[in-house]
N, C-alpha and C positions, 0 to 999 in steps of 0.2 A: 519817396512821402508815401511813394504806393505801396511798398515795401513798407513803412512803419504802420501803417491801418492795419495790414493783415497781421501784423505780429501784436498790433493793440488787443484784434480781433481776440486771435487764439488764445491770445493771454485770459480775456476777458469770461472765451469761454473756457481754458481749461480751473480759471476757479470758481467758475460757475457748477464743474461738474466735479471737480474738488469738494466741493463745497459741501451739495447733495449725500455724497459718497461717505463721508464725512459726517453728516447725519444719520444716512442709515446704519454707519456704525456708529453712533452715539445711541441709538436707539436700540440697537441688537448687546450693546454693553447694559446699559441703564436695565433692560428685558433680560439678562441672566442676573444681574446681582437682586435684582426684584425676586427673580424666582429664588436668589439662596437665601435672601432674609426673610422671607415666607416659609421658607421649608423650615429656616432658625426657630421661626415665631413661634410656628405648631409644635416643631419637638417641645421647644419651654413647657406650649399648654397643655402638651400629652401630657407632661413629664408631674407637672403638676395636676392636672383632671386623674392622674391615678392615686396620685394620695387622697382625697378624698372619698366617700363610698357612695355618690350619685355616680348612676352607670351614661346619664345624661349625655354633662361636659365629655366622658371617652370618647366614645359613638359620635360627635363630635367633631371630635379634634382629626380620630383616627381616617372621618367622611372628610374631608375635608383635607390632609393632604397632598391626598395624588391632584382630586380635580383642580384644587388654589394654583398649584403649577403649573397649572394646562392653562388656566388662563391666562395667566399671567403673558406666557406665550405664546399664548394664541392675541393678546387682544396689541401686544411686541413690536411680533412679527405683523401681524395687520397693519400698525405704524408704519412699520421699515419697508413693506408692500407698497401702501400706499406712495408713501414717496418716490419709488421707483417711480409708478406709474406714472405722479402728475411730471417726472421728469422724462421719461420716454413715451408717455402715451399708447402704452402698448393695449389694446381691447382685450387680452384676457384680463389685466389689471383691474379693471372699468366692476370688475363683482365683487370686486374686493369686501365693501363695506356687508354686502349678503350676506359672504362665507364669512365673516367677522361674526355676525348676528348668530348664525346658526351653532358657530363655534362655542357663541358663549351660551345656547341653549342647553348645546348638548352637554357640557359642561355643569349645569344648575340637573342635567337629569341625573345625569354622572353621580354627581354629589346625593341628591335625592335616593337616590335606589339604592345607593354606598352605606348612606344611614340608616334607612327603612331593614338591611340586607343585616348590617351589624346592630344596631337598636335588639332588632328579633334575635337571635344567637343571642345577646347579652340579656335580655329582658329574661333567657329560659335559663341563661346560668348561672346565677341572680339568685332566679326566685328557689332555685335546685339544692345553692348551696345555702340556701334559707331552709334549707329543706322542707319546702312548701311541693305540694303537689299542684303540677305547669301540665295543663293540657294541649301540647305540643301539637296535635293536629290545628286545634280553634287558634291558638297562635299564629302557626304555618299560612294558615286559611288568608290572615289579616294578612297578614303580609304579603302576601302573594297577590291580595287585590290591592293594596297600595301600588304596590311598581306596577301592576296592570296599567291603574290612572296614570299614574306618574308618564308610563312610556305614550298613552293615549295622548296624553293633555302633549307632551313632548312635543310629538309629532303635529298635530295639529299648530301649537303652533311656531315650528319652520315651514310650515305652510301655507302661514300667511302671510310669515313673513322671505315666503320667497315670491307672490304674488300670490297662489294662488288663490278662489275663494271659496270659504270654509262652508260658506250656505250654502253653494250650489255642489259643491262635494257630496253636503252633507245627505241634501235633497234626490242627487244620483243614486248614493247609501240608500235612502229608504226608499226605494223603484229595487233598486239592483238584490236589495237585501231579500224580497221575497227569492229570487229564480237561486242564487248564493244558499237559501235558507234550504230550499229543496235538493239541490244538486248537495250538499253537503251537509242532509237531516242525520247521517249516523254518528258526524262529529260534534253538532250538535249535540243531537242527545247524548253523548259524554259529555261535554260540559255540562251541559245543568245534571247530568247522572256526580260530576265532578261539585256540582253545589248541593245536590241533596246531604251528599257525602257530612261535605264541611257545615250547612247548619244542620243535621240530624245529629250526625257525630255517632252513627253503628258504634264504629270503630276507631282506632287511635291508633299510627304510627306504634310500634311494640306488641298489638295487643294479638292474640293467638285468635283468629275465626275461621270458621267452618262455614260448608254450609250444605243441608241437605236435596239438596235441588240440584245442582253442582260439583262436581267429584273438584272441588273449592279447599283446601283446609292446606295453612302455616300462620305464619307468623308477618304482618303487616310493616313490608320497609319502607313503603313511600306512600304517597294519594298527590296522585296529580291531577289536574286539571281534565285530562284525557284517560288516562289509564289510572289503576292502583297495583303497586309490584306485590307480590304475596313472598315469601320462602317458602318453599316446602318445606316439611321436616326433611325431607334425603337431600334437601339443601339443594335444588332446584328453583331458579327465579322464578313467576307465574307470571301473569301479564294480562288483568282481565279490565276490559272495558268499563268503567264508570257506570256507563248504560246499564251491564248488567246490576248493579245491585237497587236499581227502582224496579227488579221483576223477582229478582229470588230473595229467600227467605237465609238470615245470615245469622246463626249464631257466634256470641263471643263468650268461649271460655273463658275468656282473660275475668272475669268481670264479675264471674259466678263468689255466691257466698261461701259455700265446704266445699268440700268433692263428699259423694258419697258410696256407699260401700254397705252392695247388698249382693249378698250370697246365700247360698240354699245350702245344707251340709246334710248328708244322709248318717243314719246309725243302722248299725243292724239290730233286725229286728229281736233276734237272741238278746239287745241289749234292752228292750222296752221301760224293764223298768225303772231304769237307771236314767230316763229319759229326763224326767223331771227335777232331779237337782242337777244334771247336765248343763240344762238349759236356766235355774238360778244362779247357778258358776258362772256361765259365760253371761250374762245381764248384768252381777256385780262386779264384773271383772268391766264391762264398754262403763258399763257407770262409775269405775272410780278411777279409770283409766285418761292422763290428761291429754289425749291427743284425740279424742272425741268431742265432740260440742256439745250440753247438756243443754243447751240452750234448745236444739233442734230436733225433732223425730227420733225415738231411740224404743227401736222394738227386738224381740228373743221371744219366737212363738212355735211351737211345734203346728208345722203347715201342711202332711198329706202321708199319707200309706203309699212310698214309694214302690215299685215292682220290685223293687229288691231291700229297700229303704226306707225308717220312718226317717221322715226330711223336716227336719225346722230351716226356719230364714234365719239372718239378722238382717239388720235396717238400722243403719247410723251414721252421721256427717263426719267428717273430719275437720280440726282445725284450720288445716292448713289449707290452702285452697293451688298448691302446687303441685305440679304431675310427678315429679324425683322424688319429692320426702311423700306425694298421699301413696304412693306404693311400698316406699319404705316404712309407711306407716300402716295399710291394708297388712302387710307381709307378717310384720309384728304382732294382728290380732288375725290372721288368720293360725298360723304356730300356737299361740295362747291359744285359742279354740280347742287345735289338735294336742294339746295337751291336757286339758284337763277334760276331754274326753276318755285320753288314757288314764286318768290317777282315776279314774269309776270304776274303770274296770271294763270301761267298753273298748268297741273300735268302732272305724269309718267305713261306711257300708262302702261297696263296687261291686260293679251288675256280682251278680251270681245266678248259679241254676238249678235247683233244686230238681233230681228228679226220687220220686216214690215209684220202688220194685214190689210188688204187690206180693204176698206168699207167696206160696205154690207153684210159680210159673217154669217153664221148664222149657227149652229147649228140643225136639227132637226131629227127626228126621235125615234126610241123605245133604253132606255137604257137598259146596262143590267139589270135583275131582283135584286132588292133589291137599286139601284141607282133613283135618282131624276132627274127629268126631266128637262135640259136647257133652261132658257130662253132663247125665240129669240133676235135677235138685230138690233132693226132697225136701218133704216139710208136707 
């Protein structure tokens, strides 16, 4: 009888062990199937969304793809672990509920971050494809602010889920913020400098900027919260702390309306009588040139009597703002002016010195040893 009771007890224990193992296996299997179904549904949704012109559904489907499948696995494995914990009564498995809640919050945060980032890129791409001008710096700034808000909110919710009093933490942060602010004032200055750049928008990514106060010149590659990356013309990266932009003058040649041609040309004094005709032809050429903006100031005038030339200047603005195209236009203008001067039988002056020798001057006296006697000049 004793042996039968022992066998019955072992049989019931074995059936109980088999039951909870079967339950864990069933939960894992259901989780696997649910993950595959979620992926299949989202793939179909993405295919349907790609056929519409609205970018919201495309971004939503793509942002859900990774976090949704991971969320299914978190919930399924947490349920399976809970079954195991109830059977084994292991102390470490008692925290499954909190870990599950934190995992769910993390997946929501992941989805929100992916959605903001993907929507930012899709918005810029969609607007540019439509031929519209997009302020990438402003759009990027909004995206960064939203992502920062998502991370901070998720962190606070996680702390509350873990049983940490947020009110006390915020109070401590308010008291300790003064000490942290003093210790990290340079970092805070860069953060506020970055905020100023985002709000005032003196330049954007892709702009050519320079500062007459500092040796800063190049194309803006990235505007971060702490520093701005500028690629100099010799292709070196220049990392400028954002706090510098609150104290220096920044020029943005990329936003100029035109480029200016300002040159002085000298003609020989021997060609003084031809200068009025030369000026008229140069003025006519610039007024008829399609590369010169006629709505801007255009001047061609005799300017000064130089040391070895009679100088006139040209002052005009090109239609193009592109640096390489501007120099091509300027080259054509300068060569055409040279042709105009030559067509009038005149010449462009270059620095010369004329020595006038009075009549009757002669050289006399002994020369140094080894030299020859110079003949005297009659007259």
